[in-house]
C-alpha positions in Angstrom: -66.2 20.0 56.5 -63.6 21.9 58.5 -61.3 24.3 56.7 -58.3 22.1 57.6 -59.9 19.0 56.2 -61.0 20.9 53.1 -57.4 22.0 52.6 -56.2 18.4 52.9 -58.7 17.1 50.4 -57.7 19.8 48.0 -54.0 19.0 48.4 -54.6 15.3 47.8 -56.7 16.1 44.8 -54.0 18.4 43.4 -51.3 15.8 44.0 -53.4 13.1 42.3 -53.9 15.5 39.4 -50.2 16.2 39.2 -49.4 12.4 39.3 -51.9 11.7 36.6 -50.5 14.6 34.5 -47.0 13.2 35.0 -48.1 9.8 33.8 -49.8 11.3 30.8 -46.8 13.3 29.8 -44.1 10.7 30.5 -42.3 9.6 27.3 -44.2 7.0 25.3 -41.8 5.2 22.9 -44.6 4.5 20.4 -45.6 8.2 20.4 -42.0 9.2 19.8 -41.7 6.7 16.9 -44.9 8.1 15.3 -43.4 11.6 15.3 -40.3 10.7 13.3 -41.7 11.0 9.8 -40.2 10.3 6.3 -40.8 13.8 5.3 -38.8 15.2 8.2 -36.0 12.7 7.5 -35.9 13.8 3.9 -35.6 17.4 4.9 -32.3 16.6 6.5 -31.2 14.5 3.6 -31.9 17.3 1.2 -29.7 19.6 3.3 -26.9 17.1 3.3 -27.2 16.7 -0.4 -27.1 20.5 -0.9 -24.0 20.7 1.3 -22.2 18.0 -0.8 -23.3 19.7 -4.0 -21.8 23.0 -2.8 -18.5 21.4 -1.7 -17.0 19.3 -4.5 -19.6 16.5 -4.3 -18.7 15.1 -1.0 -18.8 15.5 2.8 -15.6 13.6 3.7 -13.8 14.4 6.9 -11.3 17.2 6.4 -13.3 18.8 3.7 -15.4 22.0 3.8 -18.4 19.8 3.1 -17.8 17.9 6.3 -17.4 21.1 8.3 -20.7 22.4 6.9 -22.4 19.1 7.9 -21.1 19.5 11.5 -22.4 23.1 11.6 -25.8 22.1 10.3 -26.3 19.3 12.8 -24.9 21.2 15.7 -27.0 24.3 15.1 -30.3 22.4 14.9 -29.6 20.7 18.2 -28.6 24.0 19.8 -31.7 25.6 18.6 -33.7 22.8 20.3 -32.0 23.5 23.6 -29.5 20.6 23.7 -26.1 20.9 25.4 -24.0 20.5 22.3 -20.3 19.8 22.1 -17.9 19.3 19.2 -15.2 17.1 20.6 -11.9 17.2 18.6 -10.0 14.1 17.5 -6.8 13.4 15.6 -7.0 11.6 12.3 -4.4 10.3 9.9 -3.8 12.6 7.0 -1.5 12.0 4.0 1.9 10.4 4.2 4.5 13.1 3.2 7.9 12.6 1.5 10.2 9.7 2.1 11.4 6.8 0.0 10.4 3.6 1.8 12.4 0.7 0.5 14.1 -2.6 1.5 17.7 -3.0 0.3 18.7 -6.7 -0.2 22.1 -7.6 -1.6 22.6 -4.2 -3.1 19.1 -4.0 -4.7 16.2 -2.0 -3.6 12.7 -3.5 -3.3 9.4 -1.8 -2.6 8.3 -1.7 1.1 5.0 -0.1 2.1 5.2 1.7 5.4 2.6 0.1 7.7 4.0 1.8 10.8 2.8 5.3 9.8 3.7 6.9 13.1 7.1 5.1 13.4 10.0 5.6 11.1 13.4 4.1 10.9 16.4 6.1 12.1 18.4 8.2 9.5 20.3 5.7 7.4 17.6 3.0 7.9 17.4 -0.1 10.1 20.3 -2.5 9.3 19.7 -6.0 10.6 19.5 -9.6 9.6 16.1 -11.1 8.8 14.8 -14.3 10.5 11.5 -16.2 10.3 9.4 -18.1 12.8 8.8 -21.8 12.3 5.1 -21.1 11.6 4.9 -18.3 9.0 2.0 -16.3 10.6 4.1 -15.5 13.7 0.9 -14.9 15.8 2.1 -16.6 19.0 5.4 -17.0 20.7 5.2 -20.7 20.2 5.2 -20.1 16.4 8.8 -19.1 16.7 9.8 -22.3 18.5 13.6 -22.2 19.1 14.2 -19.4 16.6 15.9 -16.5 18.4 15.1 -13.2 16.5 16.9 -10.9 19.1 18.2 -7.9 17.2 16.7 -9.1 13.9 13.9 -8.1 11.7 11.2 -10.8 11.9 9.6 -11.8 8.6 6.1 -13.2 8.7 3.2 -13.7 6.3 -0.2 -11.9 6.6 -2.3 -14.8 7.7 -3.8 -15.7 11.1 -4.0 -12.4 13.0 -3.6 -8.7 12.9 -0.3 -6.8 12.3 -0.4 -5.5 15.8 -0.4 -9.1 17.2 2.3 -10.1 14.8 4.4 -7.1 16.0 3.8 -7.8 19.7 4.8 -11.4 19.3 8.0 -10.5 17.4 8.9 -8.0 20.1 8.4 -10.6 22.8 11.0 -12.6 21.0 13.4 -9.7 20.8 12.9 -8.4 17.2 13.7 -4.8 16.3 11.4 -4.6 13.3 8.9 -6.5 11.3 8.3 -7.3 7.6 4.9 -8.8 6.5 4.8 -10.6 3.2 1.7 -9.9 1.1 0.5 -13.4 0.2 -3.0 -12.5 -0.9 -4.4 -14.6 2.0 -5.2 -12.0 4.7 -6.0 -12.8 8.3 -9.7 -13.7 8.9 -10.3 -10.5 11.0 -8.1 -8.4 8.8 -4.4 -7.6 8.9 -5.1 -3.9 9.7 -7.6 -3.4 12.5 -9.1 -0.1 13.4 -6.5 2.5 14.5 -3.8 -0.2 14.3 -1.1 2.3 13.5 -1.4 3.8 17.0 -0.3 0.4 18.5 2.8 -0.1 16.4 6.0 0.8 18.2 8.8 -0.4 15.8 9.3 -0.1 12.1 6.8 -2.4 10.2 6.9 -2.8 6.4 4.8 -4.7 3.9 6.7 -6.5 1.1 5.7 -8.5 -1.9 6.7 -12.0 -3.1 9.7 -10.7 -5.1 11.3 -9.0 -2.1 10.5 -12.1 0.0 12.3 -14.3 -2.6 15.4 -12.0 -2.4 15.4 -12.3 1.4 15.3 -16.1 1.2 18.5 -16.0 -0.9 20.7 -14.3 1.7 21.6 -14.4 5.3 23.3 -11.1 5.3 21.9 -8.0 7.0 19.4 -5.9 5.0 18.5 -2.2 5.2 14.9 -1.3 5.8 14.1 2.4 5.3 10.7 3.7 6.3 10.9 7.4 6.3 7.5 8.7 5.3 6.0 11.3 7.6 2.4 11.0 8.6 0.4 14.2 8.7 -1.9 14.2 11.8 -4.9 16.5 11.5 -7.7 17.5 13.8 -11.4 17.2 13.1 -14.6 17.2 15.1 -17.6 15.0 16.0 -20.9 16.4 17.4 -22.5 15.3 20.6 -25.7 16.6 22.3 -27.2 15.5 25.6 -30.6 16.0 27.1 -30.9 18.2 30.2 -33.1 15.6 31.9 -32.7 12.0 32.8 -30.0 10.3 34.9 -26.5 11.2 34.0 -25.3 7.9 35.4 -27.5 5.8 33.0 -26.9 7.5 29.6 -28.4 6.1 26.4 -25.9 6.9 23.7 -27.2 6.9 20.1 -24.8 7.5 17.1 -24.4 7.7 13.4 -21.3 8.7 11.3 -21.5 12.1 9.8 -18.7 11.8 7.2 -18.9 10.5 3.6 -16.2 9.0 1.5 -14.3 11.3 -0.7 -15.9 9.9 -3.8 -19.5 10.8 -3.2 -22.0 12.7 -1.1 -22.8 9.8 1.3 -26.6 10.3 1.5 -27.4 6.7 2.4 -24.0 6.1 3.9 -24.6 7.5 6.3 -26.7 10.6 5.7 -29.7 8.3 6.3 -28.6 7.3 9.7 -27.7 10.9 10.6 -31.0 12.2 9.4 -33.0 9.6 11.3 -31.0 10.0 14.5 -31.1 13.8 14.2 -34.9 13.8 13.7 -35.3 11.5 16.7 -33.3 14.0 18.8 -35.4 17.0 17.6 -38.7 15.1 18.3 -37.5 13.9 21.8 -36.4 17.5 22.7 -33.7 18.6 25.1 -35.8 18.2 28.3 -38.0 15.1 27.9 -39.7 13.4 30.8 -37.4 10.4 30.9 -35.6 8.3 33.5 -32.3 8.2 31.7 -30.3 10.8 29.9 -30.0 10.5 26.2 -26.8 11.6 24.3 -26.7 11.8 20.5 -23.5 11.5 18.7 -22.5 12.2 15.1 -19.1 10.7 14.5 -16.3 11.9 12.2 -13.9 9.8 10.3 -15.8 6.5 10.4 -14.9 6.1 6.7 -11.2 6.5 7.6 -10.9 4.1 10.5 -13.4 5.0 13.2 -11.1 7.8 14.5 -13.9 9.9 15.9 -15.7 7.2 18.0 -12.5 5.5 19.0 -10.9 8.6 20.4 -14.1 9.5 22.1 -14.1 6.2 24.0 -10.4 6.5 24.7 -10.8 10.0 26.2 -13.6 9.0 28.6 -12.7 8.6 32.3 -13.6 5.3 33.8 -16.6 6.7 35.6 -17.8 8.3 32.4 -17.5 5.0 30.6 -19.5 3.3 33.3 -22.1 6.0 33.0 -22.9 4.7 29.5 -25.8 2.3 29.8 -25.7 1.2 26.2 -24.8 2.3 22.7 -27.1 2.3 19.7 -25.6 2.6 16.2 -27.4 3.3 12.9 -25.4 3.1 9.6 -27.2 3.0 6.2 -31.0 2.8 6.9 -32.3 3.7 3.5 -30.6 1.2 1.1 -32.4 1.0 -2.3 -32.4 -2.8 -2.5 -33.5 -2.9 1.1 -32.8 -5.5 3.7 -33.7 -5.3 7.4 -31.0 -6.3 9.8 -30.3 -6.0 13.5 -26.8 -6.3 14.8 -26.3 -9.8 16.1 -26.2 -9.0 19.8 -27.1 -12.6 20.9 -24.6 -14.1 18.5 -27.3 -16.5 17.2 -26.1 -16.1 13.6 -22.6 -16.5 12.3 -20.4 -15.4 15.1 -17.5 -13.6 13.5 -16.3 -11.3 16.3 -13.6 -12.9 18.6 -14.8 -11.0 21.7 -17.9 -12.0 23.6 -20.7 -9.5 23.3 -21.2 -7.3 26.4 -24.2 -8.3 28.6 -27.3 -6.5 27.5 -26.5 -6.6 23.7 -28.9 -9.5 23.2 -31.8 -7.5 24.8 -31.1 -4.5 22.5 -31.4 -6.8 19.5 -34.7 -8.2 20.8 -36.1 -4.7 21.3 -35.3 -3.6 17.7 -36.3 -6.9 16.2 -39.6 -6.9 18.0 -40.4 -3.4 16.6 -39.4 -4.4 13.1 -41.5 -7.6 13.2 -44.6 -5.6 14.3 -43.8 -3.1 11.5 -44.0 -5.9 8.9 -40.2 -6.1 8.3 -39.0 -9.4 9.6 -35.3 -8.8 10.5 -32.2 -10.9 10.0 -28.9 -10.9 11.8 -26.1 -8.7 10.7 -22.8 -10.2 11.9 -20.7 -8.1 14.3 -17.6 -6.6 12.8 -14.8 -4.2 13.5 -15.4 -1.5 10.9 -18.5 0.3 12.4 -18.6 2.9 15.2 -20.1 0.5 17.7 -16.7 -1.4 17.7 -14.8 0.8 20.2 -17.8 0.7 22.6 -18.0 -3.1 22.3 -14.3 -3.3 23.0 -14.8 -1.3 26.2 -17.6 -3.5 27.4 -20.6 -1.3 26.6 -23.7 -3.2 25.5 -24.2 -2.4 21.8 -26.9 -2.8 19.2 -28.4 -1.1 16.1 -29.9 -1.7 12.7 -29.1 -1.3 9.1 -30.7 -1.9 5.7 -27.5 -3.4 4.2 -24.4 -2.2 2.3 -22.4 -3.9 -0.5 -23.4 -7.4 0.5 -25.5 -9.1 -2.2 -29.1 -10.0 -1.5 -29.9 -13.7 -1.6 -32.9 -15.4 -3.2 -34.3 -16.1 0.3 -33.9 -12.5 1.3 -35.5 -11.3 -1.9 -38.5 -13.5 -1.1 -38.6 -12.1 2.4 -38.2 -8.4 1.7 -38.6 -8.0 -2.0 -36.0 -6.4 -4.3 -33.5 -7.9 -6.6 -31.5 -11.1 -5.7 -27.8 -11.1 -6.6 -27.6 -7.3 -6.3 -26.0 -5.4 -3.5 -28.4 -3.9 -0.9 -26.8 -0.6 -1.9 -25.2 -0.8 -5.3 -24.3 2.9 -5.0 -22.3 2.6 -1.8 -19.1 4.6 -1.8 -19.7 6.1 -5.2 -20.9 9.4 -6.6 -24.3 7.7 -7.1 -25.0 7.7 -3.3 -27.4 10.6 -3.7 -30.8 11.5 -2.4 -32.3 10.0 -5.5 -31.1 6.6 -4.5 -32.5 6.4 -1.0 -35.5 4.2 -0.3 -38.4 6.1 1.3 -40.1 2.9 2.5 -37.0 1.7 4.3 -36.7 5.1 6.0 -40.4 5.0 6.9 -39.8 1.8 8.9 -36.2 2.3 10.2 -36.7 6.0 11.3 -39.5 5.1 13.7 -37.7 2.0 14.8 -34.7 4.1 15.9 -37.0 6.5 17.8 -38.8 3.6 19.5 -35.5 2.0 20.7 -34.3 5.4 22.0 -37.6 6.0 23.7 -37.7 2.6 25.2 -34.3 2.8 26.9 -34.7 6.5 27.8 -37.7 5.4 29.8 -36.1 2.3 31.4 -33.0 0.1 31.1 -34.6 -2.6 33.3 -36.6 -5.7 32.3 -35.8 -8.8 30.1 -34.4 -6.6 27.3 -32.5 -4.3 29.7 -28.8 -3.8 30.4 -26.8 -4.0 33.6 -27.4 -1.5 36.3 -24.8 1.2 37.1 -23.4 -0.7 40.1 -22.6 -3.7 37.9 -20.7 -1.9 35.2 -16.9 -2.3 35.3 -15.7 -1.1 31.9 -12.2 -0.9 30.5 
């Protein structure tokens, strides 16, 4: 054998060896799932409980407990080599001062200020009140021939959100809006996430007594909404791998804040701990095709401010770079259920917007893993009060899993999963009892690896029957 041929053989052999080594060291979703253990997840939960115990029993956004939670998560990720950011966002603080009221025929009635960022001019808004023919006032046709130009429109709380009611009234020329509290709210909720940012005129909420007074007069009334909203800054945490395509990012999130009334160890310390441990086991430079970004959102409990502002601040190209979003909120509920977010809308479709293409495949990926783990999943209806919502609204495929919240377990579900029928999946939700002692280890032992498996699957590839649209087919907004 000539020296040249020997060199060629050695080169081919070396390249083959490198290729085999690459195949062997490429990310295996099952391997990643196996490395996310219950013990490791509980290590993070104990730290979050300790933080709450040292800071007035909670980790609510705006508290020192929340800041300590941010520092804990960010430092672990930095130590692992991730590129870590703590993006700021504004959140609504307390309303300060003012005496909101509605004066009708010389008498003052209570008026709650819904337009927290919009006040009336000094001296109040003096105008007549008029009503649409259809009380909800959700569409221009509801007003019929009624001309509300220069008037305060009076509607009830049924049919649609307060933002839609305001926009319809404005289209008819109204200068303000009063919503009567009838006790029959709109199906999707009167106050949608971040609604106050979309109100541009004074909007008040009144009760039946004030409404009755309005019906007895045609004279102008005075609406005074003079409370001052205190806007405050807070932080979320994001961390991205140094490897994988930056144009096909797998975004994985959980909310870091608790409510003010408890430590929030299941809600959502459990999601945080499982996502965090997945990040630490994945590492900052895994052998993956797609970049992975981990997010720990602030102010989910106060209106999704962290995730909503994050989406709003992304440039269009950055939004198109997001291949999908996975969300995990409450994955250790003590009266455990196993749910995947209803990406294919095969259950009770409660969300008015169509699911982005690819959401059904995400559901199938998670459901397939849970089935093989012996936890047959059910659909969790898509809603507007969890951090996937702003991504869904922007057209990003979304999915995730949860073990249930304050919904009550049915008899059928108890036969399927065990536990107590007629009792909430987490009876401690949003209370001081949401502690590490009330988190279910078996649930975490299934859901933690499921989270890691989903992350590993999409980090390896976004193609196939459970994939999501390619970068060239994403046109978000």
